[in-house]
C-alpha positions in Angstrom: 0.0 0.0 0.0 1.2 3.4 -0.8 0.3 6.7 1.2 -0.8 9.5 -1.0 -3.5 12.3 -1.1 -6.2 10.0 0.4 -4.0 9.2 3.6 -2.4 12.6 3.9 -5.3 14.8 3.3 -8.7 13.1 2.7 -8.4 10.9 5.8 -7.6 13.8 8.3 -10.2 16.0 6.7 -13.0 13.6 6.9 -11.9 12.4 10.4 -12.5 16.2 11.3 -15.8 16.3 9.9 -16.9 13.1 11.5 -15.7 14.1 15.1 -17.4 17.7 14.2 -20.6 15.6 13.6 -20.1 13.8 16.8 -20.0 17.1 18.6 -23.3 18.2 17.1 -25.1 15.3 18.8 -23.4 15.9 22.2 -24.7 17.5 25.1 -23.2 18.0 28.7 -25.4 15.6 29.9 -23.9 13.0 27.6 -20.7 13.0 29.7 -22.6 13.3 33.1 -24.9 10.4 32.2 -22.4 7.9 33.1 -22.5 9.0 36.7 -26.0 7.9 36.9 -25.0 4.5 35.7 -21.4 4.2 36.8 -21.2 0.6 36.7 -22.2 0.0 33.0 -19.6 2.9 32.4 -16.8 1.7 34.3 -17.4 -2.0 32.6 -17.6 -0.5 29.2 -14.5 1.8 29.5 -12.5 -1.0 30.9 -13.5 -3.6 28.4 -12.5 -1.0 25.5 -9.0 0.5 27.1 -7.9 -2.8 28.7 -9.4 -6.0 27.5 -9.5 -4.9 23.8 -5.7 -4.4 23.6 -4.8 -7.1 25.7 -6.8 -9.5 23.2 -5.3 -7.8 20.3 -1.7 -8.4 21.7 -2.6 -12.2 22.3 -3.9 -12.4 18.7 -0.8 -10.6 17.3 1.2 -13.2 19.2 -0.7 -16.3 18.6 -1.0 -15.5 14.6 2.5 -14.7 14.5 1.9 -11.5 12.7 4.8 -9.8 11.1 5.9 -6.6 13.4 4.3 -3.8 11.4 1.0 -5.6 10.9 1.2 -6.5 14.6 1.5 -2.8 15.2 -1.3 -2.0 12.8 -3.5 -4.4 14.8 -2.7 -2.7 18.0 -3.6 0.7 16.8 -7.2 -0.7 15.7 -7.5 -1.9 19.3 -6.4 1.5 21.0 -9.2 3.4 18.7 -12.5 4.4 20.3 -15.9 3.5 18.9 -17.7 6.1 16.7 -20.7 6.8 14.7 -20.6 2.9 13.2 -20.8 1.7 16.9 -23.6 4.0 17.7 -25.5 3.0 14.4 -25.1 -0.7 15.2 -26.3 -0.2 18.7 -29.5 1.7 17.5 -30.1 -1.2 15.0 -29.6 -3.7 17.9 -32.2 -2.1 20.1 -29.3 -1.4 22.4 -28.9 1.4 25.1 -28.1 4.4 22.5 -27.6 6.9 25.1 -24.9 4.7 26.8 -23.2 4.0 23.8 -22.8 7.5 22.7 -21.7 8.5 26.2 -19.0 5.7 26.0 -18.0 6.9 22.6 -17.7 10.5 23.7 -15.7 9.6 26.9 -13.2 7.3 25.2 -12.7 9.7 22.3 -11.7 12.4 24.6 -9.2 10.1 26.3 -7.6 8.2 23.3 -5.5 11.4 21.8 -3.6 11.2 25.0 -3.3 7.2 25.3 -3.3 6.2 21.7 0.2 7.7 20.7 1.7 6.4 24.0 0.3 3.0 23.6 1.2 2.8 19.8 4.9 3.9 20.8 4.9 1.0 23.3 3.6 -1.4 20.7 6.2 -0.4 18.2 9.0 -1.0 20.8 7.7 -4.6 21.5 7.1 -5.7 18.2 9.5 -3.8 16.1 12.1 -3.4 18.7 12.7 0.2 18.3 10.0 2.9 17.6 12.9 5.1 16.0 12.5 3.5 12.5 9.2 5.5 12.3 8.5 9.1 13.3 5.9 9.2 16.2 6.9 12.0 18.5 4.3 11.5 21.4 3.5 15.2 22.1 3.3 16.3 18.6 1.0 13.4 17.7 -1.4 14.2 21.0 -1.5 17.7 19.6 -2.3 16.6 16.2 -5.0 14.2 17.4 -6.4 16.8 19.9 -6.8 19.2 16.7 -8.4 16.6 14.5 -10.6 15.0 17.2 -11.4 17.1 20.3 -11.6 20.5 18.6 -14.2 19.6 16.0 -16.1 17.8 18.8 -16.0 21.0 21.0 -17.1 23.2 18.1 -19.9 20.9 17.2 -21.2 20.9 20.9 -21.0 24.9 20.9 -23.2 25.0 17.8 -25.6 22.7 19.3 -25.9 24.7 22.3 -26.0 28.2 20.6 -27.9 27.0 17.3 -29.9 24.1 18.0 -32.0 24.0 15.1 -29.2 24.3 12.8 -27.3 21.7 14.5 -30.3 19.2 14.5 -30.3 19.6 10.4 -26.8 19.0 9.9 -26.0 16.4 12.4 -28.1 13.5 10.6 -26.4 14.3 7.5 -23.1 14.1 8.9 -23.9 11.0 10.7 -24.8 9.2 7.5 -21.5 11.0 6.0 -19.5 9.2 9.0 -20.4 5.7 8.0 -20.7 6.1 4.5 -17.3 7.9 4.1 -15.5 5.1 6.2 -16.9 2.8 3.7 -15.9 5.0 0.7 -12.3 5.4 2.1 -12.1 1.5 2.6 -13.2 1.1 -1.0 -10.9 3.6 -2.6 -8.1 1.8 -0.8 -9.2 -1.7 -1.9 -9.7 -0.5 -5.7 -6.4 1.3 -5.5 -4.5 -2.1 -4.1 -6.9 -4.5 -5.8 -3.9 -6.5 -7.0 -2.8 -7.1 -3.2 -6.0 -7.3 -1.6 -6.0 -11.2 -1.5 -2.6 -11.1 0.2 -3.7 -8.6 2.4 -6.6 -10.6 3.6 -4.5 -13.8 3.7 -1.9 -11.8 5.9 -4.5 -10.2 8.4 -7.9 -11.5 7.6 -7.8 -14.4 10.1 -6.3 -12.2 12.9 -8.7 -9.2 12.4 -11.7 -11.3 12.2 -10.7 -13.6 15.3 -10.2 -10.2 17.0 -13.5 -8.8 15.9 -15.7 -11.7 16.8 -13.9 -12.4 20.0 -14.4 -8.8 21.4 -18.0 -8.5 20.3 -18.5 -11.9 22.3 -16.6 -11.1 25.3 -17.9 -7.5 25.6 -21.3 -9.1 25.5 -20.6 -11.7 28.1 -18.8 -9.5 30.3 -21.6 -7.2 30.6 -24.2 -10.2 31.2 -21.7 -11.5 33.8 -21.8 -8.2 35.8 -25.7 -8.3 35.5 -26.1 -5.5 33.1 -29.3 -5.1 31.3 -29.6 -6.6 27.9 -29.7 -3.3 26.2 -26.5 -1.9 28.1 -24.8 -5.3 27.3 -25.4 -4.7 23.4 -24.1 -1.2 23.8 -20.8 -2.3 25.3 -20.4 -5.1 23.0 -20.5 -2.8 20.0 -18.3 -0.1 21.5 -15.7 -2.9 22.2 -16.1 -4.6 18.8 -16.9 -1.7 16.4 -13.8 0.7 16.2 -13.1 4.1 14.7 -11.4 2.6 11.6 -10.9 6.2 10.0 -8.8 7.2 13.1 -6.9 4.0 13.1 -6.0 4.5 9.6 -5.0 8.1 9.8 -2.6 7.1 12.7 -1.1 4.5 10.6 -0.9 6.3 7.3 -0.9 9.8 8.2 0.8 10.3 11.5 3.1 7.4 11.1 3.3 7.4 7.7 3.5 3.4 7.3 1.1 2.1 4.6 1.7 -1.6 5.9 0.2 -0.6 9.4 -2.9 0.4 7.6 -3.7 -3.0 6.4 -5.2 -4.3 9.8 -7.4 -1.4 9.8 -8.5 -1.9 6.2 -9.6 -5.6 6.8 -11.0 -4.9 10.3 -13.2 -2.2 8.8 -14.5 -4.4 6.4 -15.0 -7.2 8.4 -16.6 -5.4 11.4 -19.7 -4.4 9.0 -20.2 -8.0 8.3 -19.8 -9.2 11.8 -21.6 -6.4 13.4 -24.9 -7.1 11.2 -24.4 -10.8 12.0 -24.3 -9.9 15.5 -27.2 -8.0 15.6 -29.3 -10.5 13.7 -28.1 -13.3 16.4 -29.4 -11.0 19.1 -32.8 -10.3 17.5 -33.0 -14.3 16.9 -32.3 -14.5 20.5 -34.9 -12.2 21.7 -37.6 -13.7 19.4 -36.9 -17.1 20.4 -37.0 -16.1 24.0 -40.5 -14.6 23.5 -41.7 -17.5 22.0 -40.5 -19.8 24.6 -37.7 -21.6 22.6 -35.1 -20.7 25.3 
C-alpha cells in the first residue's frame, strides 16, 4: 500500500468532519449520564481500554503477525468507537444513550493514550520506534486538533444554534458511516491486486479479534448483570472501532502503509460481523419471546 492524497489529506479532513458531527449530537448530559449508571460506564470503558488491547496483543502473538502488521492490529485496538458503533447499537436496540456517552468519553481519552500505547507496541514488536516517526507530544496535539477541537466546536454550535445543528447532524452521521466505507473502498480499488494478500496476511487475525471482542464484551456485561440493552451497547463499543482514526494514525501520522492493512481488513469485516451479531441478538430475543429458550 502507498500513502498518497487519500491518507495525507482526505483521511484527516474526513475524520475532522466525523468528529464535528459527533459534537453536534453531544450535550453536557452525555458526559454526566455515566454518573447515573457508573457500573455500565466503568465496565464499558475498562473493556475498551484494557480488555480489547490485551486480546489484540494475544492475537498478534498467536497468529505470529509480522511486526508492522502486529502494530497495525494494536492501533485498531487503541481506537475508540464511533458513529458506526452507535449505529449498530441503535439497529440492535441497545442503549444508544450509553453508547454515545462511552464513545464520547473514550474519544476524549484516546488522543492522549493512543500515541503512547502505539509507541509501546512499536517498541515491543519492532524493537525500536525510531525507525518510524511518532513524536508523542506532537501526535497528541495533532489528534487533539483533529478529534477534540471539532467535537467542542460541534457541541458549541448545538448549544447556540440547536435547530441548525439538528439539521446538519443527521447528514454528517450518514456521512460518517458512508465515508469510512468509501475510504476503505478507495483503498481496496487502489490496491486490488494486493487485497488477496492483505486478507491472507491479516484477515484471520482481524476476524478473530472482532468476533472475540464482540462476544466477550457482551458476555462481560452479562456477567456483571447489566441489562440486555446495556450489554449490547458495550459489545458494540468494544467490537466496532473508529477505523478512520486507525487508518489516519497508521497512514498519516506514522506514514507506514503496511500498518494500515489491519485497519482496512478490520473495517471491512466489522460491518459483516456487526450485522451478523445484531441478527443473532434479535433471533435470541425472538426465540425467548416464543419460549424456545
